[in-house]
KOLMAR-235272 format. One record per residue (C-alpha): residue number from 1; residue in three letters; y, x, z. Coordinates in steps of 0.25 Angstrom, whole numbers. Example, Ala and Ser with C-alpha at 12.3 -4.5 7.8 and 13.67 -1.06 7.14 Angstrom:
<sites>
<num:1, residuo:ALA, y:-18, x:49, z:31>
<num:2, residuo:SER, y:-4, x:55, z:29>
</sites>
This chain:
<sites>
<num:1, residuo:UNK, y:-15, x:10, z:-230>
<num:2, residuo:UNK, y:-10, x:17, z:-218>
<num:3, residuo:UNK, y:-17, x:17, z:-206>
<num:4, residuo:UNK, y:-10, x:21, z:-192>
<num:5, residuo:UNK, y:-16, x:33, z:-186>
<num:6, residuo:UNK, y:-22, x:35, z:-172>
<num:7, residuo:UNK, y:-16, x:37, z:-161>
<num:8, residuo:UNK, y:-24, x:48, z:-155>
<num:9, residuo:UNK, y:-20, x:52, z:-138>
<num:10, residuo:UNK, y:-13, x:63, z:-136>
<num:11, residuo:UNK, y:-16, x:74, z:-126>
<num:12, residuo:UNK, y:-3, x:69, z:-118>
<num:13, residuo:UNK, y:-7, x:54, z:-119>
<num:14, residuo:UNK, y:-20, x:59, z:-113>
<num:15, residuo:UNK, y:-13, x:66, z:-101>
<num:16, residuo:UNK, y:-4, x:55, z:-101>
<num:17, residuo:UNK, y:-16, x:45, z:-98>
<num:18, residuo:UNK, y:-24, x:54, z:-89>
<num:19, residuo:UNK, y:-12, x:56, z:-81>
<num:20, residuo:UNK, y:-9, x:41, z:-78>
<num:21, residuo:UNK, y:-25, x:40, z:-76>
<num:22, residuo:UNK, y:-25, x:51, z:-66>
<num:23, residuo:UNK, y:-16, x:45, z:-56>
<num:24, residuo:UNK, y:-20, x:42, z:-44>
<num:25, residuo:UNK, y:-17, x:27, z:-46>
<num:26, residuo:UNK, y:-25, x:25, z:-58>
<num:27, residuo:UNK, y:-37, x:34, z:-54>
<num:28, residuo:UNK, y:-38, x:26, z:-41>
<num:29, residuo:UNK, y:-36, x:11, z:-48>
<num:30, residuo:UNK, y:-46, x:16, z:-58>
<num:31, residuo:UNK, y:-57, x:21, z:-50>
<num:32, residuo:UNK, y:-56, x:7, z:-41>
<num:33, residuo:UNK, y:-59, x:0, z:-52>
<num:34, residuo:UNK, y:-70, x:9, z:-58>
<num:35, residuo:UNK, y:-77, x:10, z:-46>
<num:36, residuo:UNK, y:-74, x:-5, z:-43>
<num:37, residuo:UNK, y:-79, x:-10, z:-54>
<num:38, residuo:UNK, y:-93, x:-1, z:-56>
<num:39, residuo:UNK, y:-96, x:-5, z:-40>
<num:40, residuo:UNK, y:-94, x:-20, z:-46>
<num:41, residuo:UNK, y:-103, x:-19, z:-58>
<num:42, residuo:UNK, y:-113, x:-11, z:-49>
<num:43, residuo:UNK, y:-113, x:-23, z:-39>
<num:44, residuo:UNK, y:-115, x:-31, z:-50>
<num:45, residuo:UNK, y:-127, x:-25, z:-55>
<num:46, residuo:UNK, y:-133, x:-24, z:-42>
<num:47, residuo:UNK, y:-131, x:-38, z:-39>
<num:48, residuo:UNK, y:-139, x:-41, z:-53>
<num:49, residuo:UNK, y:-149, x:-33, z:-48>
<num:50, residuo:UNK, y:-151, x:-43, z:-36>
<num:51, residuo:UNK, y:-151, x:-56, z:-46>
<num:52, residuo:UNK, y:-136, x:-60, z:-42>
<num:53, residuo:UNK, y:-122, x:-59, z:-49>
<num:54, residuo:UNK, y:-113, x:-48, z:-44>
<num:55, residuo:UNK, y:-98, x:-47, z:-43>
<num:56, residuo:UNK, y:-92, x:-46, z:-55>
<num:57, residuo:UNK, y:-102, x:-57, z:-61>
<num:58, residuo:UNK, y:-98, x:-67, z:-48>
<num:59, residuo:UNK, y:-84, x:-64, z:-51>
<num:60, residuo:UNK, y:-85, x:-67, z:-65>
<num:61, residuo:UNK, y:-92, x:-80, z:-64>
<num:62, residuo:UNK, y:-80, x:-86, z:-55>
<num:63, residuo:UNK, y:-70, x:-86, z:-68>
<num:64, residuo:UNK, y:-79, x:-96, z:-72>
<num:65, residuo:UNK, y:-88, x:-101, z:-62>
<num:66, residuo:UNK, y:-86, x:-108, z:-49>
<num:67, residuo:UNK, y:-82, x:-95, z:-38>
<num:68, residuo:UNK, y:-87, x:-94, z:-24>
<num:69, residuo:UNK, y:-73, x:-87, z:-20>
<num:70, residuo:UNK, y:-62, x:-97, z:-24>
<num:71, residuo:UNK, y:-52, x:-92, z:-13>
<num:72, residuo:UNK, y:-55, x:-77, z:-15>
<num:73, residuo:UNK, y:-52, x:-81, z:-30>
<num:74, residuo:UNK, y:-39, x:-85, z:-27>
<num:75, residuo:UNK, y:-38, x:-72, z:-16>
<num:76, residuo:UNK, y:-39, x:-64, z:-25>
<num:77, residuo:UNK, y:-30, x:-72, z:-37>
<num:78, residuo:UNK, y:-20, x:-71, z:-25>
<num:79, residuo:UNK, y:-19, x:-56, z:-25>
<num:80, residuo:UNK, y:-17, x:-55, z:-40>
<num:81, residuo:UNK, y:-6, x:-64, z:-39>
<num:82, residuo:UNK, y:0, x:-52, z:-31>
<num:83, residuo:UNK, y:4, x:-46, z:-44>
<num:84, residuo:UNK, y:10, x:-58, z:-51>
<num:85, residuo:UNK, y:24, x:-65, z:-48>
<num:86, residuo:UNK, y:27, x:-78, z:-41>
<num:87, residuo:UNK, y:27, x:-86, z:-56>
<num:88, residuo:UNK, y:15, x:-79, z:-58>
<num:89, residuo:UNK, y:7, x:-82, z:-46>
<num:90, residuo:UNK, y:10, x:-97, z:-49>
<num:91, residuo:UNK, y:4, x:-96, z:-61>
<num:92, residuo:UNK, y:-8, x:-89, z:-59>
<num:93, residuo:UNK, y:-11, x:-97, z:-45>
<num:94, residuo:UNK, y:-7, x:-111, z:-55>
<num:95, residuo:UNK, y:-17, x:-104, z:-65>
<num:96, residuo:UNK, y:-29, x:-102, z:-55>
<num:97, residuo:UNK, y:-29, x:-117, z:-48>
<num:98, residuo:UNK, y:-27, x:-122, z:-63>
<num:99, residuo:UNK, y:-40, x:-116, z:-67>
<num:100, residuo:UNK, y:-46, x:-118, z:-54>
<num:101, residuo:UNK, y:-44, x:-133, z:-57>
<num:102, residuo:UNK, y:-50, x:-133, z:-69>
<num:103, residuo:UNK, y:-63, x:-127, z:-65>
<num:104, residuo:UNK, y:-63, x:-137, z:-53>
<num:105, residuo:UNK, y:-62, x:-147, z:-63>
<num:106, residuo:UNK, y:-72, x:-142, z:-71>
<num:107, residuo:UNK, y:-82, x:-137, z:-59>
<num:108, residuo:UNK, y:-80, x:-152, z:-54>
<num:109, residuo:UNK, y:-85, x:-160, z:-66>
<num:110, residuo:UNK, y:-98, x:-151, z:-67>
<num:111, residuo:UNK, y:-101, x:-152, z:-52>
<num:112, residuo:UNK, y:-99, x:-138, z:-51>
<num:113, residuo:UNK, y:-95, x:-132, z:-37>
<num:114, residuo:UNK, y:-80, x:-134, z:-36>
<num:115, residuo:UNK, y:-74, x:-118, z:-32>
<num:116, residuo:UNK, y:-63, x:-113, z:-36>
<num:117, residuo:UNK, y:-59, x:-98, z:-41>
<num:118, residuo:UNK, y:-59, x:-97, z:-55>
<num:119, residuo:UNK, y:-43, x:-100, z:-58>
<num:120, residuo:UNK, y:-41, x:-88, z:-48>
<num:121, residuo:UNK, y:-51, x:-79, z:-54>
<num:122, residuo:UNK, y:-44, x:-83, z:-69>
<num:123, residuo:UNK, y:-30, x:-80, z:-66>
<num:124, residuo:UNK, y:-36, x:-66, z:-57>
<num:125, residuo:UNK, y:-41, x:-62, z:-73>
<num:126, residuo:UNK, y:-29, x:-67, z:-78>
<num:127, residuo:UNK, y:-18, x:-58, z:-72>
<num:128, residuo:UNK, y:-30, x:-48, z:-77>
<num:129, residuo:UNK, y:-29, x:-51, z:-90>
<num:130, residuo:UNK, y:-15, x:-54, z:-93>
<num:131, residuo:UNK, y:-14, x:-39, z:-85>
<num:132, residuo:UNK, y:-21, x:-33, z:-95>
<num:133, residuo:UNK, y:-14, x:-41, z:-108>
<num:134, residuo:UNK, y:-2, x:-42, z:-105>
<num:135, residuo:UNK, y:3, x:-33, z:-94>
<num:136, residuo:UNK, y:5, x:-19, z:-95>
<num:137, residuo:UNK, y:9, x:-7, z:-86>
<num:138, residuo:UNK, y:11, x:-10, z:-70>
<num:139, residuo:UNK, y:12, x:-24, z:-72>
<num:140, residuo:UNK, y:-4, x:-23, z:-79>
<num:141, residuo:UNK, y:-8, x:-15, z:-68>
<num:142, residuo:UNK, y:-1, x:-24, z:-59>
<num:143, residuo:UNK, y:-7, x:-36, z:-62>
<num:144, residuo:UNK, y:-21, x:-30, z:-64>
<num:145, residuo:UNK, y:-21, x:-25, z:-50>
<num:146, residuo:UNK, y:-17, x:-38, z:-44>
<num:147, residuo:UNK, y:-29, x:-45, z:-53>
<num:148, residuo:UNK, y:-38, x:-34, z:-49>
<num:149, residuo:UNK, y:-35, x:-36, z:-35>
<num:150, residuo:UNK, y:-38, x:-50, z:-35>
<num:151, residuo:UNK, y:-51, x:-49, z:-42>
<num:152, residuo:UNK, y:-57, x:-37, z:-32>
<num:153, residuo:UNK, y:-54, x:-48, z:-22>
<num:154, residuo:UNK, y:-64, x:-57, z:-26>
<num:155, residuo:UNK, y:-73, x:-46, z:-32>
<num:156, residuo:UNK, y:-74, x:-40, z:-19>
<num:157, residuo:UNK, y:-79, x:-53, z:-16>
<num:158, residuo:UNK, y:-90, x:-53, z:-24>
<num:159, residuo:UNK, y:-93, x:-39, z:-24>
<num:160, residuo:UNK, y:-95, x:-41, z:-7>
<num:161, residuo:UNK, y:-106, x:-53, z:-11>
<num:162, residuo:UNK, y:-114, x:-44, z:-20>
<num:163, residuo:UNK, y:-114, x:-33, z:-9>
<num:164, residuo:UNK, y:-119, x:-42, z:2>
<num:165, residuo:UNK, y:-129, x:-48, z:-8>
<num:166, residuo:UNK, y:-134, x:-32, z:-10>
<num:167, residuo:UNK, y:-136, x:-30, z:4>
<num:168, residuo:UNK, y:-145, x:-42, z:5>
<num:169, residuo:UNK, y:-153, x:-37, z:-6>
<num:170, residuo:UNK, y:-152, x:-22, z:-3>
<num:171, residuo:UNK, y:-154, x:-21, z:14>
<num:172, residuo:UNK, y:-165, x:-27, z:17>
<num:173, residuo:UNK, y:-165, x:-23, z:31>
<num:174, residuo:UNK, y:-153, x:-25, z:40>
<num:175, residuo:UNK, y:-147, x:-16, z:53>
<num:176, residuo:UNK, y:-143, x:-26, z:61>
<num:177, residuo:UNK, y:-151, x:-24, z:73>
<num:178, residuo:UNK, y:-145, x:-9, z:73>
<num:179, residuo:UNK, y:-129, x:-17, z:72>
<num:180, residuo:UNK, y:-134, x:-27, z:84>
<num:181, residuo:UNK, y:-138, x:-17, z:93>
<num:182, residuo:UNK, y:-127, x:-7, z:91>
<num:183, residuo:UNK, y:-118, x:-22, z:93>
<num:184, residuo:UNK, y:-123, x:-23, z:108>
<num:185, residuo:UNK, y:-113, x:-10, z:110>
<num:186, residuo:UNK, y:-101, x:-20, z:106>
<num:187, residuo:UNK, y:-108, x:-32, z:114>
<num:188, residuo:UNK, y:-114, x:-39, z:102>
<num:189, residuo:UNK, y:-100, x:-46, z:99>
<num:190, residuo:UNK, y:-108, x:-53, z:87>
<num:191, residuo:UNK, y:-114, x:-62, z:97>
<num:192, residuo:UNK, y:-103, x:-62, z:108>
<num:193, residuo:UNK, y:-94, x:-67, z:95>
<num:194, residuo:UNK, y:-104, x:-76, z:89>
<num:195, residuo:UNK, y:-106, x:-83, z:102>
<num:196, residuo:UNK, y:-91, x:-85, z:103>
<num:197, residuo:UNK, y:-91, x:-92, z:89>
<num:198, residuo:UNK, y:-100, x:-100, z:92>
<num:199, residuo:UNK, y:-94, x:-105, z:104>
<num:200, residuo:UNK, y:-82, x:-109, z:93>
<num:201, residuo:UNK, y:-89, x:-118, z:86>
<num:202, residuo:UNK, y:-86, x:-123, z:71>
<num:203, residuo:UNK, y:-72, x:-121, z:72>
<num:204, residuo:UNK, y:-71, x:-106, z:76>
<num:205, residuo:UNK, y:-84, x:-103, z:66>
<num:206, residuo:UNK, y:-76, x:-112, z:56>
<num:207, residuo:UNK, y:-64, x:-102, z:57>
<num:208, residuo:UNK, y:-69, x:-89, z:58>
<num:209, residuo:UNK, y:-78, x:-93, z:47>
<num:210, residuo:UNK, y:-67, x:-94, z:39>
<num:211, residuo:UNK, y:-60, x:-83, z:43>
<num:212, residuo:UNK, y:-72, x:-75, z:39>
<num:213, residuo:UNK, y:-74, x:-80, z:26>
<num:214, residuo:UNK, y:-60, x:-79, z:21>
<num:215, residuo:UNK, y:-56, x:-66, z:25>
<num:216, residuo:UNK, y:-55, x:-61, z:9>
<num:217, residuo:UNK, y:-45, x:-71, z:9>
<num:218, residuo:UNK, y:-38, x:-66, z:19>
<num:219, residuo:UNK, y:-38, x:-52, z:15>
<num:220, residuo:UNK, y:-32, x:-58, z:3>
<num:221, residuo:UNK, y:-20, x:-66, z:8>
<num:222, residuo:UNK, y:-17, x:-53, z:17>
<num:223, residuo:UNK, y:-18, x:-45, z:4>
<num:224, residuo:UNK, y:-9, x:-55, z:-4>
<num:225, residuo:UNK, y:1, x:-51, z:9>
<num:226, residuo:UNK, y:2, x:-37, z:6>
<num:227, residuo:UNK, y:3, x:-39, z:-10>
<num:228, residuo:UNK, y:13, x:-48, z:-8>
<num:229, residuo:UNK, y:24, x:-41, z:-12>
<num:230, residuo:UNK, y:17, x:-36, z:-25>
<num:231, residuo:UNK, y:22, x:-45, z:-36>
<num:232, residuo:UNK, y:36, x:-40, z:-33>
<num:233, residuo:UNK, y:31, x:-24, z:-31>
<num:234, residuo:UNK, y:24, x:-24, z:-42>
<num:235, residuo:UNK, y:12, x:-16, z:-36>
<num:236, residuo:UNK, y:3, x:-17, z:-25>
<num:237, residuo:UNK, y:4, x:-11, z:-11>
<num:238, residuo:UNK, y:-5, x:4, z:-9>
<num:239, residuo:UNK, y:-13, x:-3, z:-1>
<num:240, residuo:UNK, y:-18, x:-18, z:3>
<num:241, residuo:UNK, y:-28, x:-25, z:10>
<num:242, residuo:UNK, y:-36, x:-32, z:-1>
<num:243, residuo:UNK, y:-39, x:-15, z:-6>
<num:244, residuo:UNK, y:-45, x:-13, z:9>
<num:245, residuo:UNK, y:-53, x:-28, z:7>
<num:246, residuo:UNK, y:-60, x:-24, z:-7>
<num:247, residuo:UNK, y:-64, x:-10, z:-1>
<num:248, residuo:UNK, y:-69, x:-13, z:11>
<num:249, residuo:UNK, y:-80, x:-24, z:3>
<num:250, residuo:UNK, y:-81, x:-15, z:-6>
<num:251, residuo:UNK, y:-88, x:-3, z:4>
<num:252, residuo:UNK, y:-91, x:-12, z:16>
<num:253, residuo:UNK, y:-103, x:-18, z:8>
<num:254, residuo:UNK, y:-110, x:-3, z:6>
<num:255, residuo:UNK, y:-111, x:-1, z:20>
<num:256, residuo:UNK, y:-116, x:-14, z:21>
<num:257, residuo:UNK, y:-130, x:-6, z:13>
<num:258, residuo:UNK, y:-130, x:4, z:22>
<num:259, residuo:UNK, y:-130, x:-5, z:35>
<num:260, residuo:UNK, y:-136, x:-17, z:32>
<num:261, residuo:UNK, y:-133, x:-29, z:43>
<num:262, residuo:UNK, y:-133, x:-43, z:42>
<num:263, residuo:UNK, y:-128, x:-46, z:55>
<num:264, residuo:UNK, y:-130, x:-55, z:68>
<num:265, residuo:UNK, y:-129, x:-68, z:64>
<num:266, residuo:UNK, y:-142, x:-64, z:54>
<num:267, residuo:UNK, y:-148, x:-54, z:61>
<num:268, residuo:UNK, y:-151, x:-61, z:74>
<num:269, residuo:UNK, y:-144, x:-75, z:71>
<num:270, residuo:UNK, y:-151, x:-87, z:64>
<num:271, residuo:UNK, y:-144, x:-84, z:51>
<num:272, residuo:UNK, y:-153, x:-72, z:48>
<num:273, residuo:UNK, y:-165, x:-82, z:49>
<num:274, residuo:UNK, y:-179, x:-77, z:49>
<num:275, residuo:UNK, y:-173, x:-63, z:48>
<num:276, residuo:UNK, y:-165, x:-62, z:59>
<num:277, residuo:UNK, y:-169, x:-54, z:72>
<num:278, residuo:UNK, y:-169, x:-67, z:79>
<num:279, residuo:UNK, y:-159, x:-77, z:82>
<num:280, residuo:UNK, y:-150, x:-71, z:93>
<num:281, residuo:UNK, y:-136, x:-70, z:87>
<num:282, residuo:UNK, y:-125, x:-75, z:94>
<num:283, residuo:UNK, y:-132, x:-79, z:107>
<num:284, residuo:UNK, y:-142, x:-69, z:110>
<num:285, residuo:UNK, y:-140, x:-55, z:109>
<num:286, residuo:UNK, y:-149, x:-47, z:99>
<num:287, residuo:UNK, y:-161, x:-38, z:108>
<num:288, residuo:UNK, y:-159, x:-25, z:110>
<num:289, residuo:UNK, y:-169, x:-13, z:105>
<num:290, residuo:UNK, y:-172, x:-5, z:93>
<num:291, residuo:UNK, y:-164, x:-9, z:82>
<num:292, residuo:UNK, y:-170, x:-9, z:68>
<num:293, residuo:UNK, y:-167, x:-16, z:54>
<num:294, residuo:UNK, y:-171, x:-27, z:52>
<num:295, residuo:UNK, y:-174, x:-34, z:37>
<num:296, residuo:UNK, y:-166, x:-46, z:33>
<num:297, residuo:UNK, y:-165, x:-55, z:22>
<num:298, residuo:UNK, y:-159, x:-54, z:7>
<num:299, residuo:UNK, y:-147, x:-63, z:7>
<num:300, residuo:UNK, y:-140, x:-59, z:19>
<num:301, residuo:UNK, y:-130, x:-50, z:17>
<num:302, residuo:UNK, y:-130, x:-36, z:26>
<num:303, residuo:UNK, y:-116, x:-35, z:26>
<num:304, residuo:UNK, y:-113, x:-33, z:41>
<num:305, residuo:UNK, y:-111, x:-17, z:44>
<num:306, residuo:UNK, y:-98, x:-17, z:42>
<num:307, residuo:UNK, y:-91, x:-29, z:44>
<num:308, residuo:UNK, y:-82, x:-31, z:31>
<num:309, residuo:UNK, y:-76, x:-44, z:38>
<num:310, residuo:UNK, y:-70, x:-35, z:50>
<num:311, residuo:UNK, y:-67, x:-25, z:40>
<num:312, residuo:UNK, y:-59, x:-34, z:31>
<num:313, residuo:UNK, y:-53, x:-40, z:42>
<num:314, residuo:UNK, y:-48, x:-27, z:48>
<num:315, residuo:UNK, y:-42, x:-24, z:35>
<num:316, residuo:UNK, y:-36, x:-38, z:35>
<num:317, residuo:UNK, y:-30, x:-36, z:51>
<num:318, residuo:UNK, y:-25, x:-23, z:46>
<num:319, residuo:UNK, y:-18, x:-27, z:34>
<num:320, residuo:UNK, y:-11, x:-39, z:41>
<num:321, residuo:UNK, y:-4, x:-31, z:50>
<num:322, residuo:UNK, y:6, x:-28, z:40>
<num:323, residuo:UNK, y:9, x:-43, z:36>
<num:324, residuo:UNK, y:18, x:-53, z:44>
<num:325, residuo:UNK, y:14, x:-59, z:57>
<num:326, residuo:UNK, y:6, x:-71, z:50>
<num:327, residuo:UNK, y:-4, x:-61, z:42>
<num:328, residuo:UNK, y:-5, x:-51, z:54>
<num:329, residuo:UNK, y:-9, x:-64, z:62>
<num:330, residuo:UNK, y:-21, x:-68, z:52>
<num:331, residuo:UNK, y:-24, x:-54, z:50>
<num:332, residuo:UNK, y:-27, x:-54, z:66>
<num:333, residuo:UNK, y:-35, x:-67, z:65>
<num:334, residuo:UNK, y:-44, x:-64, z:54>
<num:335, residuo:UNK, y:-49, x:-51, z:59>
<num:336, residuo:UNK, y:-52, x:-57, z:72>
<num:337, residuo:UNK, y:-58, x:-69, z:67>
<num:338, residuo:UNK, y:-64, x:-60, z:56>
<num:339, residuo:UNK, y:-70, x:-52, z:68>
<num:340, residuo:UNK, y:-74, x:-63, z:77>
<num:341, residuo:UNK, y:-82, x:-71, z:65>
<num:342, residuo:UNK, y:-89, x:-58, z:60>
<num:343, residuo:UNK, y:-94, x:-58, z:74>
<num:344, residuo:UNK, y:-96, x:-72, z:77>
<num:345, residuo:UNK, y:-103, x:-76, z:64>
<num:346, residuo:UNK, y:-112, x:-65, z:68>
<num:347, residuo:UNK, y:-109, x:-59, z:54>
<num:348, residuo:UNK, y:-107, x:-45, z:60>
<num:349, residuo:UNK, y:-110, x:-36, z:72>
<num:350, residuo:UNK, y:-100, x:-31, z:80>
<num:351, residuo:UNK, y:-103, x:-16, z:75>
<num:352, residuo:UNK, y:-100, x:-22, z:62>
<num:353, residuo:UNK, y:-86, x:-26, z:66>
<num:354, residuo:UNK, y:-83, x:-11, z:71>
<num:355, residuo:UNK, y:-88, x:-6, z:58>
<num:356, residuo:UNK, y:-80, x:-14, z:49>
<num:357, residuo:UNK, y:-68, x:-12, z:57>
<num:358, residuo:UNK, y:-71, x:4, z:55>
<num:359, residuo:UNK, y:-74, x:1, z:42>
<num:360, residuo:UNK, y:-61, x:-8, z:39>
<num:361, residuo:UNK, y:-50, x:4, z:44>
<num:362, residuo:UNK, y:-59, x:13, z:36>
<num:363, residuo:UNK, y:-57, x:9, z:24>
<num:364, residuo:UNK, y:-44, x:2, z:25>
<num:365, residuo:UNK, y:-39, x:16, z:29>
<num:366, residuo:UNK, y:-46, x:23, z:15>
<num:367, residuo:UNK, y:-38, x:12, z:7>
<num:368, residuo:UNK, y:-24, x:16, z:13>
<num:369, residuo:UNK, y:-26, x:30, z:12>
<num:370, residuo:UNK, y:-30, x:27, z:-2>
<num:371, residuo:UNK, y:-16, x:19, z:-5>
<num:372, residuo:UNK, y:-7, x:28, z:4>
<num:373, residuo:UNK, y:-14, x:42, z:0>
<num:374, residuo:UNK, y:-25, x:49, z:6>
<num:375, residuo:UNK, y:-21, x:59, z:19>
<num:376, residuo:UNK, y:-27, x:66, z:30>
<num:377, residuo:UNK, y:-27, x:54, z:39>
<num:378, residuo:UNK, y:-33, x:46, z:30>
<num:379, residuo:UNK, y:-43, x:53, z:28>
<num:380, residuo:UNK, y:-48, x:56, z:42>
<num:381, residuo:UNK, y:-45, x:40, z:45>
<num:382, residuo:UNK, y:-56, x:36, z:33>
<num:383, residuo:UNK, y:-64, x:47, z:38>
<num:384, residuo:UNK, y:-66, x:44, z:53>
<num:385, residuo:UNK, y:-67, x:28, z:49>
<num:386, residuo:UNK, y:-78, x:30, z:40>
<num:387, residuo:UNK, y:-85, x:39, z:50>
<num:388, residuo:UNK, y:-82, x:29, z:61>
<num:389, residuo:UNK, y:-89, x:21, z:52>
<num:390, residuo:UNK, y:-101, x:28, z:50>
<num:391, residuo:UNK, y:-103, x:31, z:62>
<num:392, residuo:UNK, y:-103, x:17, z:67>
<num:393, residuo:UNK, y:-113, x:14, z:54>
<num:394, residuo:UNK, y:-123, x:25, z:61>
<num:395, residuo:UNK, y:-122, x:20, z:76>
<num:396, residuo:UNK, y:-125, x:6, z:70>
<num:397, residuo:UNK, y:-136, x:12, z:65>
<num:398, residuo:UNK, y:-143, x:21, z:73>
<num:399, residuo:UNK, y:-138, x:21, z:86>
<num:400, residuo:UNK, y:-137, x:6, z:88>
<num:401, residuo:UNK, y:-146, x:7, z:102>
<num:402, residuo:UNK, y:-138, x:18, z:108>
<num:403, residuo:UNK, y:-126, x:10, z:106>
<num:404, residuo:UNK, y:-131, x:-2, z:112>
<num:405, residuo:UNK, y:-139, x:5, z:123>
<num:406, residuo:UNK, y:-123, x:12, z:127>
<num:407, residuo:UNK, y:-113, x:-2, z:125>
<num:408, residuo:UNK, y:-103, x:4, z:134>
<num:409, residuo:UNK, y:-102, x:16, z:125>
<num:410, residuo:UNK, y:-105, x:12, z:109>
<num:411, residuo:UNK, y:-97, x:0, z:111>
<num:412, residuo:UNK, y:-84, x:5, z:114>
<num:413, residuo:UNK, y:-87, x:17, z:105>
<num:414, residuo:UNK, y:-89, x:9, z:94>
<num:415, residuo:UNK, y:-76, x:1, z:96>
<num:416, residuo:UNK, y:-67, x:17, z:97>
<num:417, residuo:UNK, y:-73, x:20, z:85>
<num:418, residuo:UNK, y:-67, x:8, z:80>
<num:419, residuo:UNK, y:-56, x:10, z:85>
<num:420, residuo:UNK, y:-54, x:25, z:84>
<num:421, residuo:UNK, y:-55, x:20, z:69>
<num:422, residuo:UNK, y:-43, x:10, z:72>
<num:423, residuo:UNK, y:-35, x:19, z:78>
<num:424, residuo:UNK, y:-35, x:31, z:66>
<num:425, residuo:UNK, y:-33, x:19, z:57>
<num:426, residuo:UNK, y:-19, x:15, z:64>
<num:427, residuo:UNK, y:-15, x:30, z:67>
<num:428, residuo:UNK, y:-17, x:34, z:52>
<num:429, residuo:UNK, y:-11, x:22, z:46>
<num:430, residuo:UNK, y:0, x:21, z:55>
<num:431, residuo:UNK, y:4, x:34, z:50>
<num:432, residuo:UNK, y:4, x:31, z:37>
<num:433, residuo:UNK, y:13, x:20, z:37>
<num:434, residuo:UNK, y:22, x:30, z:46>
<num:435, residuo:UNK, y:24, x:38, z:36>
<num:436, residuo:UNK, y:25, x:28, z:24>
<num:437, residuo:UNK, y:37, x:22, z:33>
<num:438, residuo:UNK, y:52, x:27, z:26>
<num:439, residuo:UNK, y:59, x:35, z:32>
<num:440, residuo:UNK, y:71, x:31, z:41>
<num:441, residuo:UNK, y:84, x:32, z:36>
<num:442, residuo:UNK, y:94, x:38, z:44>
<num:443, residuo:UNK, y:105, x:29, z:46>
<num:444, residuo:UNK, y:119, x:32, z:38>
<num:445, residuo:UNK, y:129, x:39, z:49>
<num:446, residuo:UNK, y:138, x:29, z:55>
<num:447, residuo:UNK, y:154, x:30, z:48>
<num:448, residuo:UNK, y:164, x:38, z:58>
<num:449, residuo:UNK, y:171, x:27, z:67>
<num:450, residuo:UNK, y:185, x:28, z:64>
<num:451, residuo:UNK, y:191, x:35, z:76>
<num:452, residuo:UNK, y:205, x:30, z:82>
<num:453, residuo:UNK, y:217, x:37, z:79>
<num:454, residuo:UNK, y:224, x:44, z:88>
<num:455, residuo:UNK, y:239, x:40, z:93>
</sites>
């Protein structure tokens, strides 16, 4: 019996493979995938160490069990559908709703919680399976990117939950007295806005809670607007909001580990219970004195410094500037409402918001630079933003008494530091946009007008 000889890769074949792998974009996607997977596995191991499920397990359970994030799962499906045609989108949406109806009927029969979202996750996973088994080349890559984007949106939320658990388990003492003392240089804005929100009654509080809680959904809507042409152009834009949103959620919690803070409503309010310094927020200003770290419970997340809600709302505002008038209005409203909610509910100090703006612009500049290519202006901007952010953290930790003692100097300096990063970002990005505009074509010469004949 004849046997077919095994084909051995030649030197030319190996060279072709290595050349393809060495392409900058392929290297970037491979490195990003490896780092993300390794990070998720590490978080899973740490969460298991503390006796809870990690982000991978929580997302895998939602394939069958009752999901906790139904709207977010459908937002992930919507991001995946940007790579599909309109007919495929209708099929995908119908399949997701049909699967959810079946799950809801089963849960109603057994008396389980009537949550939804399994169908959306099934369809996203189905798109990934179809990409691997039924697509090739650029079509496979495009569909895999769409499915990966939808899954990353949900995984980012699960990862954030695990990060918050780790901060509460590993950081037994919090630095709220330091930030509260430094915040006196800004006029204690959390106490001021907290009284304002109390005066608006339940209606204002309900609206702000809705805006504050649905920030990921708002980001998904802006991201959908930016990605609306992907199905036609068959490629993703080089930079969009979802990329920055995910990176902020990945990097921000690492700062929580360095600077653990729980917020005024916990450290100085009734929500802190026996762990609170006193029940002062929002009607009585915190006492002045020598700040010190205070012990706190094992439940409350240390997720204040910097304010990631402020960072996310800032990037949402930036990306909405290129949209329609309604999109620009929505971006402005979400930014103002998020800042009001973070302060008015006592979740953050004013110093957290200043650091959050600097953090957001630095990450956004780095993401834009990685998409268009790094140059001297990009390196200077990111280095400057990183330096200002580090200086803010050092000042909050080691100079709070001096800041509170000279508020008319420290307060404007804080705002000027943040404003300098904003100005640097605007100047650099406008220069980038001016370079990418097409050169103005000279107007064609007009035909010479006929001259009247002389008689």
